[in-house]
C-alpha positions in Angstrom: 218.9 3.7 92.3 222.8 4.7 91.0 222.8 6.2 87.8 226.2 6.1 85.9 225.8 9.9 86.5 225.2 9.5 90.0 229.3 7.2 90.3 230.9 9.7 87.8 229.6 12.6 90.3 231.0 11.0 93.2 234.0 9.1 91.8 235.0 10.8 88.5 238.6 9.6 88.1 237.5 6.1 88.7 235.1 6.5 86.0 236.5 8.0 83.7 239.3 5.1 83.4 236.2 2.6 83.7 234.8 4.5 80.7 238.6 4.5 78.7 238.4 0.9 79.4 235.2 0.1 78.0 235.8 2.2 74.6 239.1 0.7 73.9 236.5 -1.6 71.5 233.1 -2.3 70.5 232.1 -5.5 71.8 231.7 -5.9 75.4 230.3 -8.9 77.1 227.4 -8.5 78.9 226.3 -11.7 82.1 222.7 -12.1 82.9 221.1 -15.9 84.3 219.4 -18.5 82.8 216.0 -19.8 84.2 217.9 -22.7 85.6 220.5 -20.0 87.3 223.5 -21.1 85.6 225.4 -17.9 83.5 224.7 -16.7 80.0 227.3 -14.2 78.3 226.7 -12.3 74.9 228.7 -9.9 73.4 227.1 -6.5 73.9 227.6 -3.0 73.0 226.8 -0.2 75.7 226.8 3.4 76.1 227.7 6.2 78.8 225.4 9.1 78.2 222.6 11.1 79.2 223.7 10.0 82.8 223.3 6.3 82.0 225.2 3.5 81.2 222.1 1.3 78.8 222.7 -1.3 76.2 220.3 -2.8 74.0 218.8 -6.1 73.4 216.9 -7.2 69.9 213.1 -8.4 70.5 213.0 -11.8 71.9 216.5 -11.9 72.4 217.3 -14.9 75.1 219.2 -11.9 77.0 216.4 -10.1 77.5 214.5 -13.0 78.4 216.8 -13.8 81.2 216.7 -10.0 82.6 213.0 -9.6 82.4 213.5 -13.1 84.8 216.0 -11.6 87.2 217.5 -8.0 86.4 221.4 -8.1 88.1 223.8 -8.7 85.3 227.4 -7.4 84.9 229.1 -5.8 81.8 233.0 -6.5 81.6 235.3 -4.5 79.3 237.2 -5.8 76.0 240.3 -7.5 77.2 244.0 -6.9 75.9 246.6 -9.1 77.1 249.9 -7.3 78.9 252.8 -7.4 76.6 255.4 -9.7 78.3 258.5 -6.7 79.4 256.0 -3.6 78.9 253.7 -5.4 81.7 253.1 -1.9 82.8 251.7 -0.4 79.9 248.4 -2.4 80.4 245.5 -0.8 80.6 243.7 -3.1 82.8 239.8 -3.8 81.9 236.8 -2.9 84.0 233.1 -4.8 85.6 230.2 -3.0 86.5 227.4 -5.3 88.1 223.7 -3.8 88.4 220.1 -4.2 88.0 219.4 -3.6 84.1 216.0 -1.6 84.1 213.8 -1.2 80.8 213.4 2.3 78.9 211.7 1.4 76.5 211.6 0.1 72.8 214.8 1.6 70.7 213.0 4.3 67.9 215.4 3.7 65.1 214.8 3.8 61.4 215.1 1.1 59.6 216.0 -1.0 62.4 215.0 -4.3 64.1 212.8 -3.8 66.7 214.6 -3.8 69.8 214.7 -2.4 73.4 216.9 -0.1 75.3 218.0 -1.0 79.2 219.6 1.5 81.1 221.4 0.1 84.7 221.1 1.0 88.3 225.1 0.6 88.8 225.5 -1.7 92.0 229.5 -2.3 92.0 232.2 -1.2 89.7 235.6 -2.8 89.7 238.9 -1.8 88.2 241.4 -4.2 88.1 245.1 -2.6 87.0 248.7 -3.3 87.6 250.6 -0.6 89.9 252.9 1.9 88.4 256.5 -0.5 89.1 253.9 -3.6 87.2 255.3 -5.4 90.3 251.1 -6.2 92.2 247.6 -6.6 90.6 245.3 -3.3 92.4 241.7 -4.4 92.3 239.4 -0.9 92.9 236.0 -1.4 93.3 233.0 1.1 94.4 229.6 0.3 95.9 226.7 2.8 97.0 227.4 1.3 100.3 230.7 0.8 100.8 232.3 3.6 98.4 235.5 3.3 97.0 237.8 0.5 97.9 241.2 -1.5 96.8 243.8 -3.9 97.6 246.8 -4.9 96.2 248.0 -8.9 95.4 251.3 -10.0 94.9 
């Protein structure tokens, strides 16, 4: 298992950028797989703390059923559009893929029954523009391949 803390220790600058992109807005997008194999996306909140990336799901939510059937997930940061004429200021976007693992019920007073999941990180991706805003830069990291990147025009 690769925790967020493990990734952050290996790639601190990339992890910092991902955390900043995920913190831009409260709601992120979670992708799971339905029983028929088609994708399901859900709005979600998540957090990076105690060395883990985690999120919650209300009891009996479809996304929980998806995860128990097939724990592969993808999280996408909030997105913003580049500003015409100031494309270099675009912060980019981040994506994290992994395996969702139940960490048990959420114990919060007055909260509906829900469950917490932690993510075993299998891929981290950051997409942004180069300094001149002339090329799209795609950086990715996997436990086996390490950090890689490509620039596209």
